[in-house]
C-alpha positions in Angstrom: 15.2 -4.0 0.1 18.0 -2.6 1.6 17.4 1.2 0.6 20.8 1.8 2.3 23.0 -0.1 -0.1 21.2 1.7 -3.0 22.1 5.2 -1.6 25.5 4.0 -1.3 25.7 2.5 -4.8 23.7 4.9 -6.9 24.7 7.8 -5.1 27.8 7.0 -3.0 26.2 8.1 0.2 26.3 6.8 3.5 23.9 8.6 5.2 21.2 6.7 7.0 18.0 6.0 5.8 14.6 5.1 7.6 11.2 3.9 6.0 8.6 6.7 5.8 5.9 5.4 8.1 3.7 7.2 5.5 4.9 5.8 2.6 2.5 5.8 -0.3 0.2 2.9 -2.2 2.3 2.2 -5.0 6.2 3.6 -4.4 8.2 2.4 -1.5 9.6 5.6 0.7 13.2 6.4 2.7 13.8 9.6 4.4 17.7 9.9 4.2 19.6 11.6 7.0 19.4 12.9 10.2 18.3 15.6 9.7 16.3 14.8 6.9 17.7 16.3 3.3 16.6 13.5 1.1 14.2 11.2 0.0 14.8 7.6 -1.5 12.2 6.1 -3.5 12.1 2.4 -5.2 9.5 3.2 -8.2 7.1 1.4 -9.2 7.2 -0.3 -12.7 3.6 0.8 -13.9 5.7 4.5 -14.6 7.8 4.4 -17.4 11.6 6.0 -16.1 10.7 9.3 -18.8 9.2 10.3 -16.2 11.8 11.9 -14.4 12.6 13.9 -17.6 9.1 15.7 -16.9 9.9 15.6 -12.9 12.8 17.5 -13.5 11.0 20.0 -16.4 8.5 20.8 -13.8 9.9 21.2 -10.7 12.8 23.6 -12.3 9.6 25.7 -13.6 8.1 25.7 -10.2 11.2 26.7 -8.5 11.5 29.4 -11.2 8.1 30.9 -10.3 9.1 31.0 -6.2 7.2 27.7 -5.4 9.1 24.9 -2.6 8.9 21.8 -4.4 11.2 18.7 -4.6 14.0 18.3 -7.0 15.6 14.8 -8.4 19.2 14.5 -7.1 21.5 13.1 -9.7 23.4 9.6 -9.3 27.0 9.8 -9.2 27.1 9.2 -12.9 25.0 12.2 -13.3 21.7 10.5 -14.3 18.0 11.6 -13.1 17.4 7.9 -11.7 19.0 4.4 -11.2 17.9 1.2 -12.6 19.2 -2.1 -11.4 18.0 -5.7 -11.0 15.6 -4.6 -8.3 14.2 -1.7 -10.4 14.1 1.8 -10.6 15.1 4.3 -7.8 15.5 7.9 -7.4 16.4 10.5 -4.7 15.0 13.8 -4.0 15.2 16.4 -2.1 13.2 16.7 1.1 10.4 19.0 2.1 11.2 19.7 6.2 7.0 19.8 7.6 4.6 17.1 7.9 1.8 15.3 5.9 -2.0 15.0 6.8 -4.3 12.0 5.6 -7.5 14.1 6.4 -8.2 17.9 6.5 -9.4 18.7 9.8 -10.4 22.5 10.0 -11.0 25.2 7.1 -7.6 26.8 7.5 -6.2 24.1 6.2 -8.9 23.4 3.6 -8.1 27.0 2.9 -4.3 26.2 2.7 -4.5 23.5 0.5 -6.6 25.4 -2.2 -4.6 28.3 -2.0 -1.0 26.2 -2.8 -2.6 24.3 -5.4 -4.0 27.8 -6.8 -0.4 29.0 -6.7 0.8 25.3 -8.7 -1.6 25.9 -11.2 -0.6 29.7 -12.1 2.8 28.8 -12.0 2.5 26.2 -15.2 -0.2 28.4 -16.8 0.8 29.3 -20.3 4.0 27.1 -19.5 5.4 25.8 -23.1 6.4 22.2 -22.6 6.1 18.6 -24.8 5.7 15.6 -22.1 8.3 13.1 -22.7 6.7 10.4 -20.3 3.9 7.9 -22.6 0.6 8.3 -21.9 -1.2 6.6 -18.8 -4.7 5.9 -18.1 -4.8 8.6 -15.4 -8.3 9.8 -15.3 -9.5 8.1 -18.0 -13.1 6.9 -16.2 -14.0 5.5 -19.0 -11.3 3.3 -19.3 -11.4 2.3 -15.8 -15.0 1.3 -15.7 -14.2 -0.9 -18.6 -11.4 -2.4 -16.7 -13.9 -2.9 -13.7 -16.4 -4.4 -16.0 -13.8 -6.7 -17.6 -12.6 -7.9 -13.7 -16.0 -8.9 -12.8 -17.2 -10.6 -15.6 -13.7 -12.6 -15.9 -12.5 -13.3 -12.3 -15.2 -16.0 -11.4 -12.9 -18.0 -8.9 -11.7 -15.3 -6.3 -13.4 -15.7 -3.2 -14.5 -12.2 -3.2 -15.9 -12.4 -6.8 -19.8 -12.4 -5.9 -19.1 -9.0 -3.5 -16.7 -7.6 -5.8 -19.5 -8.1 -8.6 -22.4 -6.7 -7.0 -20.5 -3.5 -5.8 -19.2 -3.0 -9.1 -22.8 -3.3 -10.9 -23.6 -0.4 -8.6 -20.5 1.8 -9.4 -21.2 1.2 -13.2 -24.3 2.3 -12.9 -23.4 5.2 -10.8 -21.5 5.8 -13.7 -24.0 5.5 -16.5 -26.3 7.9 -14.5 -23.6 10.6 -14.3 -24.3 13.8 -16.3 -21.6 15.9 -15.8 -19.5 18.0 -18.4 -16.2 16.2 -19.9 -14.4 19.1 -21.5 -11.8 18.8 -23.8 -9.6 21.8 -22.8 -6.5 20.4 -21.1 -3.9 21.7 -18.5 -0.9 21.2 -16.6 -1.4 19.5 -13.4 -0.5 17.0 -10.4 -2.6 14.1 -11.1 -2.8 13.3 -7.8 -4.1 15.6 -5.1 -4.7 13.8 -2.5 -4.4 15.4 0.9 -1.5 13.0 1.8 0.5 14.2 -1.3 0.4 18.6 0.2 3.6 19.1 2.6 2.5 21.1 5.8 4.3 23.5 8.0 5.2 21.3 11.0 3.7 23.9 13.6 1.0 25.3 11.4 -1.7 25.0 8.9 0.4 26.5 6.1 0.7 24.1 2.7 4.1 24.3 1.7 4.3 22.3 -1.1 3.6 19.2 -3.5 5.1 15.4 -3.5 4.8 12.5 -5.1 4.9 14.0 -9.0 4.9 10.5 -11.4 1.2 12.1 -12.5 2.1 15.0 -13.6 1.1 15.9 -17.4 -2.1 17.3 -18.9 -5.7 16.7 -18.0 -9.2 18.6 -17.6 -8.8 20.6 -14.9 -12.2 19.3 -13.5 -10.1 15.7 -12.8 -7.6 17.5 -11.1 -9.7 19.2 -8.8 -12.3 16.6 -8.6 -9.3 14.2 -7.1 -8.5 17.1 -4.8 -11.6 17.9 -3.4 -12.6 14.0 -3.0 -9.5 13.4 -0.5 -9.9 17.2 0.9 -13.6 17.1 1.8 -13.7 13.4 3.3 -12.8 14.2 6.8 -13.2 10.0 7.6 -10.3 9.2 4.8 -10.6 6.5 2.5 -10.7 3.2 5.0 -13.9 4.4 6.9 -16.7 4.2 4.5 -19.5 3.9 7.2 -18.8 7.6 8.4 -18.1 9.1 4.6 -19.3 12.2 4.2 -18.9 15.2 1.8 -17.7 18.1 4.0 -19.3 21.3 2.4 -17.5 23.5 4.8 -14.0 22.1 3.6 -15.0 22.5 0.0 -16.2 26.1 0.3 -12.7 27.1 2.3 -10.7 25.2 -0.7 -12.7 25.9 -3.6 -12.8 30.1 -2.8 -8.9 30.1 -2.1 -8.1 27.9 -5.2 -10.0 30.0 -7.3 -8.3 33.0 -6.6 -5.1 32.0 -6.7 -5.8 29.9 -9.7 -5.4 31.0 -13.4 -8.9 32.5 -15.0 -11.2 29.3 -16.4 -13.5 29.1 -19.1 -16.9 28.7 -18.5 -17.3 24.9 -19.7 -13.9 24.1 -16.9 -15.9 25.8 -14.4 -19.6 24.2 -14.5 -17.4 20.9 -14.9 -15.9 21.1 -11.7 -18.5 20.3 -9.2 -20.0 17.0 -11.3 -16.0 16.2 -11.3 -15.6 15.3 -7.7 -18.3 12.5 -8.2 -17.0 11.3 -11.7 -13.8 11.0 -9.9 -15.2 9.2 -6.9 -16.8 6.7 -9.1 -13.5 6.2 -11.1 -11.3 5.5 -7.8 -14.5 3.0 -6.8 -14.1 1.3 -10.4 -10.2 1.4 -9.4 -10.4 0.0 -5.9 -13.0 -2.9 -6.4 -11.3 -4.4 -10.0 -8.2 -4.4 -7.6 -10.0 -5.9 -5.4 -10.3 -8.6 -7.6 -6.8 -8.4 -9.5 -4.3 -7.1 -6.7 -2.0 -6.1 -9.3 -1.9 -2.3 -8.4 -2.7 -1.0 -4.9 -0.7 -1.9 -1.8 -3.2 -3.3 0.8 -3.1 -3.3 4.5 -2.7 -7.4 5.4 -3.0 -6.4 9.1 -6.1 -4.9 9.1 -7.4 -7.4 6.4 -5.2 -10.4 6.0 -7.7 -11.5 3.2 -6.3 -11.0 -0.4 -8.8 -8.1 -2.1 -10.7 -6.9 1.4 -9.0 -3.8 1.9 -9.5 -2.7 -2.0 -13.2 -4.1 -1.6 -13.0 -1.9 1.7 -12.0 1.8 -0.3 -14.2 1.2 -3.1 -17.2 1.1 -0.9 -16.1 4.2 0.5 -15.4 5.8 -2.5 -18.8 4.9 -3.7 -20.6 6.4 -0.6 -18.4 9.4 -1.1 -19.7 9.9 -4.8 -23.2 10.3 -3.4 -22.7 12.3 -0.6 -21.0 14.6 -3.1 -23.8 14.4 -5.2 -26.4 14.8 -2.8 -24.2 18.4 -2.2 -24.2 18.9 -5.8 -26.4 22.0 -5.9 -24.7 24.1 -3.2 -21.3 23.4 -4.1 -22.2 24.1 -7.8 -23.0 27.6 -6.3 -20.1 28.2 -4.0 -17.9 27.9 -7.7 -20.2 29.3 -10.4 -20.2 32.5 -7.4 -16.3 32.0 -7.5 
């Protein structure tokens, strides 16, 4: 894709663009300007363009409440996004700093928890109606059904036997999960993996959240379960043999988040720790299903030339992390319930 041409066509701007090396698994990203002032993205068609109405509303609210946030930059035609033959494009302001792919100390963990707590506090009691169609974000039952369907119907894939065996383990783990699924919902980011937080370039201070396509309303246990399964695994998503749920990182981030976040109901608080195992199992199911379908997560074909192998690798890591989180459940609940 000629990102520079898109920038010139839709935003009448000729500044240099460079591919973002930390580009995510779904969208494609370029940094605009020297020094950087913008982020240009090709938006995966899984996202309805109406999400940009939500992004505009959420970021305006966050900015009003004093948080650093990227903002959409309108096209030359005054639109929040542009659509052409190659798909949907957007331009947002750039938050300077650095991206981390794993947390390496408790200071980073506490900074992440504090920032996300402020984010939730800023959206607490805010009145807004979501504009974009509802997707199956953290709909664990749906994703387990998708995994079952993929393993049951895709038999001619070279990885079908391996994926089927792993999928059965994931489904068994879900059948044994015994956490609460509260009905209370809060405005949420929806994808709080560590790489979606920006940190200051020269310190461990977390300054803002990026990748806002999953903004919406969901149980807080799903929101924070997804955060902690990322923040508390120093091995990262691509090293299943060394996966472990780190209690020190959890305690530092949980205490900081609880101190900054709005008050929780008793059921919300009880649901937090089981939510970590739940989201690990959910992501394991998604990776395992996509190992067979190869329709969602982008794979690193240099490291994993065989189609689906990278996703199967990721699925094993998340299943291991689910088991590790479950083994730490009592200690984590003591931290959260003492809060």
